[in-house]
C-alpha positions in Angstrom: 88.0 115.2 126.6 86.4 118.3 126.3 83.4 119.4 124.4 82.7 122.9 122.6 80.3 124.8 121.3 80.2 125.4 117.5 79.5 129.2 116.8 78.7 130.2 113.4 78.6 126.9 111.7 75.4 127.2 110.4 74.4 128.7 107.0 71.0 130.2 106.9 68.8 131.8 104.1 67.7 134.4 106.3 65.2 135.6 103.7 63.1 132.5 104.5 61.3 133.1 107.7 60.2 129.6 108.0 63.5 127.9 107.3 64.8 124.9 109.5 67.2 126.6 112.2 69.7 125.0 114.1 68.7 124.3 117.8 72.1 122.4 119.3 75.7 121.7 117.6 78.5 120.3 119.6 81.8 118.5 118.7 83.7 116.1 120.7 87.3 114.6 120.1 87.5 110.9 120.6 91.0 108.9 121.3 93.6 108.1 119.5 92.6 104.2 119.7 89.5 105.1 117.8 90.4 107.2 115.4 92.9 104.4 114.5 90.1 101.9 114.8 86.5 102.4 113.6 83.0 102.7 114.7 81.3 99.7 115.0 77.8 100.6 116.2 76.0 103.2 117.5 73.0 102.6 119.9 70.2 104.9 121.0 68.0 104.1 124.8 65.2 106.0 124.5 64.4 105.4 128.3 67.8 106.4 129.2 67.7 109.4 126.4 71.6 108.1 125.9 73.5 107.6 122.6 76.2 104.8 122.9 79.2 105.2 120.5 81.3 102.1 120.0 84.7 101.9 118.6 86.8 98.9 117.8 90.2 99.3 118.4 92.2 95.9 118.5 91.4 92.5 117.9 92.7 88.9 118.8 90.7 85.6 117.3 87.4 85.7 119.3 88.5 88.5 121.7 87.7 92.5 120.9 88.7 95.8 122.5 86.8 98.6 122.2 86.4 102.1 123.4 82.6 103.4 124.2 81.3 107.0 124.6 78.2 107.5 125.8 76.3 111.2 125.3 73.0 112.5 126.6 70.1 113.6 124.8 71.8 117.3 124.3 75.2 115.6 123.0 77.5 116.2 126.7 79.7 113.5 127.6 78.0 110.9 130.0 80.9 108.1 130.2 83.9 106.9 128.7 85.1 103.9 128.8 87.8 101.2 127.7 86.7 97.1 127.2 88.1 94.0 126.4 85.6 91.6 125.8 84.5 87.7 124.1 82.4 87.5 121.3 80.2 85.7 122.6 79.3 88.5 125.5 79.4 90.7 123.0 76.8 89.3 121.1 74.2 89.3 123.5 75.2 93.1 124.3 75.0 94.4 120.6 72.2 93.5 118.0 74.8 94.8 115.3 77.6 92.7 116.0 77.7 89.6 113.3 80.8 87.9 114.3 80.9 84.3 113.4 84.6 83.4 113.8 87.6 84.4 112.1 86.5 82.1 109.2 83.4 80.2 108.1 81.8 78.4 105.2 78.5 78.7 104.1 77.4 75.9 100.9 74.4 77.5 98.7 73.5 77.4 95.4 73.8 79.4 91.8 71.5 79.6 88.5 72.2 80.3 85.0 71.6 79.5 81.3 74.6 77.8 79.5 75.6 78.6 75.9 72.4 76.3 74.4 70.3 78.5 76.9 69.5 75.6 79.0 69.0 75.9 82.9 71.8 74.7 84.9 72.0 74.5 88.5 75.5 74.4 90.5 76.1 73.9 94.5 78.6 76.8 95.6 80.8 77.1 98.6 81.6 80.4 100.2 84.1 81.3 102.3 84.1 84.0 104.5 87.2 85.5 106.1 86.8 88.2 108.8 88.4 91.6 107.9 88.9 93.6 111.2 89.5 97.2 109.8 86.4 96.4 107.5 84.4 95.4 110.3 83.4 92.6 108.2 84.3 89.8 106.2 85.6 88.9 102.4 84.2 86.1 100.7 85.8 83.6 98.2 83.1 81.6 96.1 84.0 78.2 94.7 81.3 76.5 92.0 80.7 72.8 92.9 78.5 70.4 91.1 76.3 70.9 88.8 72.5 69.9 87.7 70.0 70.0 84.8 66.5 70.0 85.9 64.0 68.5 83.3 60.1 68.5 83.0 58.7 65.0 83.3 58.7 64.1 79.7 62.4 65.0 79.7 62.4 68.7 78.1 64.9 71.0 79.6 64.5 74.5 80.7 65.6 78.3 80.0 65.9 80.1 83.1 63.8 83.7 83.4 64.9 84.7 87.1 66.0 83.5 90.6 65.9 84.0 93.8 67.5 82.2 96.8 66.2 82.0 100.3 69.0 83.5 102.4 67.5 81.3 105.5 66.8 78.2 104.1 69.1 77.8 100.9 66.0 77.0 99.2 65.9 78.4 95.4 62.8 80.0 93.4 63.5 79.4 89.8 60.9 81.0 86.9 61.8 79.2 83.8 60.3 78.4 80.1 60.2 75.0 78.7 62.6 74.5 76.2 62.5 72.6 73.2 63.9 69.1 72.0 65.5 69.4 68.7 64.2 66.7 66.4 62.0 65.2 68.6 58.3 65.3 69.3 56.7 66.2 72.9 57.1 70.1 72.6 53.7 70.7 73.1 54.6 72.8 76.3 57.8 74.5 74.6 57.6 78.1 75.7 55.2 77.3 79.1 56.3 79.2 82.0 57.0 77.4 85.4 58.2 78.3 88.9 60.3 75.7 89.9 61.3 75.4 93.9 64.2 73.5 95.1 65.2 73.1 98.7 69.3 73.4 99.7 70.2 70.0 98.1 68.7 70.8 94.9 66.1 68.5 95.1 62.7 69.7 93.1 60.1 70.2 95.6 57.3 72.0 94.1 56.1 73.7 90.9 53.6 76.0 90.0 52.5 76.1 86.6 51.5 79.8 85.1 49.0 78.7 82.5 48.5 81.3 79.7 46.8 80.7 76.5 49.7 82.7 74.3 53.4 83.5 75.0 54.6 85.7 77.4 57.8 87.4 78.6 58.6 88.2 82.0 58.2 92.0 82.6 59.1 91.7 86.2 60.0 89.7 89.4 60.2 90.9 92.7 60.6 88.9 96.2 58.5 89.2 99.3 61.2 89.4 102.2 60.8 87.2 105.6 62.6 89.0 108.2 65.8 87.2 109.6 66.3 87.9 113.3 69.7 86.1 113.3 71.0 88.3 110.5 68.5 90.9 109.1 71.1 91.6 106.0 70.0 88.0 104.8 66.5 87.9 104.9 64.1 84.8 103.7 61.5 84.9 101.0 57.9 84.9 102.0 56.5 84.8 98.7 57.1 86.6 95.1 55.1 88.5 92.6 55.2 88.5 88.6 54.1 90.4 86.1 53.9 89.4 82.3 53.3 90.8 78.8 52.2 89.3 75.6 55.3 88.2 73.5 55.2 87.6 69.7 58.8 85.8 69.7 57.1 83.0 67.9 55.1 84.3 65.7 51.6 85.4 65.2 49.9 81.8 65.9 51.2 82.2 69.6 50.8 85.9 70.2 48.1 87.3 72.2 45.9 89.7 70.1 46.1 92.1 72.5 49.4 93.1 73.2 48.6 95.4 76.3 46.8 92.2 78.1 49.5 92.2 81.0 49.0 89.5 83.9 49.7 89.9 87.6 50.7 86.8 89.9 51.7 86.3 93.3 52.9 83.4 95.2 53.4 82.6 98.5 56.6 80.7 99.8 55.4 77.2 99.1 54.8 78.1 95.5 50.8 78.5 95.8 49.4 81.1 92.9 47.3 83.3 96.1 46.6 86.3 93.5 46.4 86.5 89.9 44.7 88.9 87.3 44.5 90.1 84.2 44.8 94.1 83.4 45.3 96.5 80.4 48.7 98.2 80.5 48.4 101.9 78.7 51.5 101.2 76.7 52.7 97.9 75.9 56.1 98.2 77.1 56.5 99.0 80.6 60.0 98.7 82.4 58.7 98.2 85.8 61.9 99.1 88.4 60.7 98.4 91.5 58.0 96.8 93.7 56.8 98.5 97.2 55.2 97.2 99.9 53.0 99.4 101.6 49.9 98.4 104.6 50.0 94.9 103.0 49.4 96.9 99.3 51.9 96.4 96.6 53.1 99.4 94.2 54.7 98.7 90.8 56.8 101.7 89.2 58.4 102.2 86.2 58.9 104.3 82.8 57.0 103.0 79.7 57.4 103.7 76.2 54.3 105.4 74.5 51.9 103.6 72.0 50.6 100.4 71.6 51.6 99.0 68.6 54.2 96.9 69.5 54.6 93.9 72.0 56.7 93.7 75.2 59.5 91.9 73.7 60.2 94.8 70.6 59.0 97.5 72.6 62.1 99.1 73.5 64.3 98.2 70.6 67.9 96.7 70.3 70.4 98.7 72.7 73.6 97.2 72.2 76.4 98.7 73.9 74.5 100.6 76.7 72.9 103.2 74.4 70.2 105.0 76.3 66.1 104.5 76.1 64.5 107.5 76.1 60.7 107.1 77.4 57.6 108.8 77.0 55.4 108.0 80.4 55.8 106.7 83.7 53.3 104.5 85.0 52.3 103.5 88.7 50.5 100.7 89.7 48.6 99.4 93.2 47.5 96.3 94.1 45.2 95.9 96.9 43.5 92.9 98.7 44.4 91.0 95.5 42.8 93.0 92.9 43.5 96.2 90.9 43.2 99.5 92.6 44.6 101.7 90.4 47.1 102.0 86.9 47.8 105.4 86.3 50.1 106.5 83.3 51.7 110.1 83.4 53.2 111.5 80.2 56.2 114.1 80.0 53.8 116.9 79.0 52.4 116.5 82.9 55.4 116.1 84.0 56.5 119.5 82.4 53.0 121.1 83.1 53.5 120.2 87.4 57.1 121.5 87.7 58.1 122.7 91.1 61.1 124.6 91.9 62.7 126.2 95.0 61.6 130.1 94.8 65.4 131.4 94.5 66.4 128.5 92.1 67.3 129.8 88.5 68.1 126.4 86.9 64.6 124.4 86.3 66.0 120.7 86.1 63.0 118.7 85.0 61.9 114.7 84.0 62.6 114.4 80.3 62.0 110.6 79.9 66.0 109.6 80.0 67.3 107.0 82.5 66.6 108.3 85.8 68.6 107.2 89.2 66.0 106.1 92.0 67.4 106.9 95.3 64.4 106.3 97.7 60.8 105.6 97.6 58.8 107.4 100.4 55.2 107.1 101.4 53.4 109.9 103.7 50.6 109.0 106.2 48.0 110.5 103.5 48.9 107.8 101.4 50.7 109.9 99.0 54.1 108.1 97.2 57.3 110.6 96.7 60.1 109.6 94.5 63.5 110.7 94.8 66.1 110.7 92.4 68.8 112.0 89.8 68.9 112.2 86.0 72.4 111.1 85.3 74.6 110.3 81.9 75.6 107.5 80.0 78.8 106.8 78.1 78.1 104.4 75.2 79.3 101.4 77.1 76.4 102.1 79.6 78.7 103.4 82.6 76.8 106.2 84.2 79.8 109.0 84.2 77.9 111.8 85.9 74.6 112.2 88.3 73.1 115.6 87.5 70.1 117.6 89.1 67.9 116.0 91.8 64.2 115.5 91.0 61.3 114.4 93.3 58.0 112.8 91.9 55.4 113.7 94.2 51.9 110.9 93.5 48.7 111.0 95.3 47.0 108.5 97.1 45.3 107.7 93.8 48.5 107.9 92.0 48.1 110.7 90.1 51.1 113.3 89.6 50.8 116.3 92.2 54.1 117.8 91.5 57.5 117.5 89.6 60.2 118.9 92.1 63.2 119.9 90.5 66.6 120.9 92.9 69.8 122.0 91.4 72.9 120.4 93.3 75.5 122.9 94.7 78.3 120.5 94.5 79.8 120.3 90.7 82.1 117.7 91.6 86.2 117.4 92.6 88.9 115.2 91.3 89.2 112.5 94.3 91.8 109.5 93.9 90.4 106.1 95.2 92.4 103.2 96.3 91.2 99.7 96.0 93.3 96.3 96.9 93.7 94.1 93.9 95.4 90.7 93.0 98.9 92.6 92.7 98.3 95.5 95.9 96.7 98.7 96.1 95.3 100.3 92.9 94.4 104.2 92.5 91.9 105.0 90.3 91.3 109.1 89.8 87.5 109.8 89.7 85.3 112.8 89.6 83.0 112.7 92.6 79.5 113.1 90.4 79.8 109.7 89.4 77.6 109.2 93.1 74.6 109.7 93.2 73.4 112.1 96.5 71.6 110.3 99.1 68.4 111.8 100.0 65.7 111.4 102.7 62.4 112.4 103.2 61.0 113.5 106.6 57.4 114.0 107.6 56.5 116.6 110.3 53.3 116.8 112.3 51.8 118.9 110.2 52.0 116.8 107.2 54.8 118.8 105.8 57.3 117.0 104.2 61.4 117.9 104.9 63.8 116.8 102.0 67.0 115.7 103.2 69.5 116.7 100.5 73.0 115.1 101.3 75.0 117.0 98.9 78.8 115.5 97.9 81.7 117.5 99.0 84.4 115.0 98.4 86.0 112.0 99.4 88.4 110.7 102.4 89.1 107.2 103.1 87.1 105.7 100.7 84.2 107.3 102.3 82.1 109.7 100.6 82.0 113.3 102.2 78.5 114.6 102.6 76.9 117.7 104.4 73.0 118.1 104.4 70.2 120.6 103.2 66.7 120.6 104.3 63.7 122.0 102.0 60.1 121.7 103.2 57.4 120.5 100.5 53.7 121.7 101.5 51.7 118.5 100.8 48.3 120.8 100.5 49.6 123.0 97.6 52.7 120.7 96.1 55.4 123.5 96.5 59.0 123.3 97.5 60.8 125.8 99.8 64.5 126.9 99.3 66.8 124.7 100.8 68.9 125.5 104.0 72.5 124.2 104.4 73.9 122.8 107.2 77.3 121.7 108.5 80.8 123.4 108.1 81.3 122.2 104.5 84.9 122.3 104.3 85.1 120.9 108.0 82.3 118.3 109.3 80.5 115.7 107.2 77.9 113.2 107.9 78.4 109.7 108.7 78.1 107.1 105.7 76.1 104.8 108.0 74.7 106.7 110.9 73.9 110.2 108.9 70.8 110.5 111.0 70.1 109.7 114.8 67.1 108.8 117.2 65.8 111.7 119.3 62.6 112.3 121.4 62.6 115.6 120.8 59.6 116.3 118.5 59.6 118.3 115.1 63.6 118.0 115.1 66.3 115.8 113.2 69.8 115.1 114.8 72.7 114.8 112.1 76.2 113.2 113.1 79.2 112.7 111.6 82.8 113.8 112.1 85.6 116.0 110.8 87.5 114.8 107.4 90.2 113.2 109.5 87.6 111.3 111.9 89.0 112.8 114.9 86.2 115.3 116.1 82.8 113.6 116.3 79.9 116.5 115.4 76.5 116.3 116.5 73.5 118.9 114.8 70.1 119.2 116.5 67.8 121.2 113.7 64.1 122.4 114.1 62.5 121.4 111.5 59.3 124.3 111.9 
C-alpha cells in the first residue's frame, strides 16, 4: 500500500493572519476486505505514539477475522496485519469489543401509567441478536408480568418519572399518591414519594418528599455511576429533582408563592442528601439538562417571563406540537448542597451581546424559539459555553430543518458574556435513506438539513477556545458526510474569528464515530475520516495557533 501527501486540500482564509493552519495531511488506501467490512475500533498508544485501526472483515460464531493497520504519529504506516481470533481473546485486547455471543437475553423492568393514571410495573425480557455489519446488537422486547404498587393504606400511585439502573436492574420511581374513589383515607393524595424497587420488583425503600403544598415536577435527573464492564450501560449513583408549586387542586392546596421552587438530591439508597428552597425568577422554567462539573451541579433551560402563573399552567397548552416562544433562559449552580447562583438572561440581553465572525453578513441570534443543544462545554476559568442550532418544526412537532448555529457564553457567575452566531455554509441537499422494515428495505427521501451539525469546543493553552463545526455535505451508506470548520473564541473579550475550512469538501469527510484522534502534539487537533466510498483514509493535523 502506498501513502501519498495531499496538496491543495486546505482552504484557508488568507486575510486572517492567525487562522488555524494545516500542519500535515495524508491519505492511505485500505484493502478490499477492510472496505467490505467496517472500522470496529481505533486505539491510540501514547507510549508508542501509534494509532491502531481495526477493521472487522468476517465472523463465524465466536471467531472474528480482522485486519489491523498501525500508523505512527505522523500517519506513516508502521504495520499491516490480518488476524483470526476467538472473542474471549479479543475482549482482553480491545476495550471497545463488547461481544456477548450470537444471542443473549436480559430480564428487566418497565414503568408506565395505565389509562386510569395508575402506576404499573411490568417485567420485560430483552433478546439481543448480534448483527455483524452493524457491529452491535438488534433487540426484541417482550412484556411479561405486571405489578401495581400500593401505599400501606391501599392507595395506588401515579408515576411522574423513573430511572433504571442498568448495572443492578433497580428501579427508581418518582410517584404521587392517587386518590381512592368513594372512600376515606385520601389525606395523602398528591403526596410525592421516591420508590426504589429491586430487579424482582420488590419495594426496598421509600423516601417521602414532604411538602406543605401541592407540587409539580420541573425536572428529574440521574447521576451516573461508571460501569467498567459496559460504559454504555451506566449505574445510578443518585438523582436530583426540582419541584415547583402547582394550583391543579385549587387555591386551598396551592403555595401562595408560585415562584417557591425546591431542589432535592438523593443518593443511590434514596436518602435525601441535599435539599433547599429557592425563588425562581420565572414561575415557568423548563429545565433541559443538569450538568456536573467538579462536583457542582448546573441546571439550564428556557423560561417564560412573568410571575403571574403557576408552573403547571405557565407554558399553556401546546396540543399538536405547536411551538412555545420563551422570553429568557435561566442557569442555576448548586455547590456544596447550597445555591451558588441563579441567573436570568432575557432576550434583550442576548441581542445586546451578539457577536459574529468579522466577514459574516448574516446575523443569527436567539429569539426565544426552541433551540437544539449540541454540547455543553466548561472551560478552565469556570465559564460555560453552550452550543446548538435553531430549528423549524411542523405543526405535528417534527423538526423539519436545522438552521443557524449559536453559542451562549456564560462566565463563572452565570452572567452572559456573549451570544455567538454562525451562518452555516451548507444549505442542504436531497438524499435517499434506506432502512430495513418488516417488508424489506424502504427508501425515504430527506433533506440533509433535518440533521443537526455536530459541534465541539477545544481549549488551547492560551485559554482561547477553538470551535469545531462539522458542516453536513451529504449522506452515504446511512452515515452523514461532514467536514470541519474552525473558529477561535477569545475568552477575554468574548469575540469570534472567521472560520477556516479543512478537508476537501467533495472528497474526504470526517469519520462519524472517530472524527478526532488523540495526539501528543500540543496546540493541534487531528482529524480522521475517509473518502465517500470509504476506500481511502484521511488524516489531517491542524495547528490551532
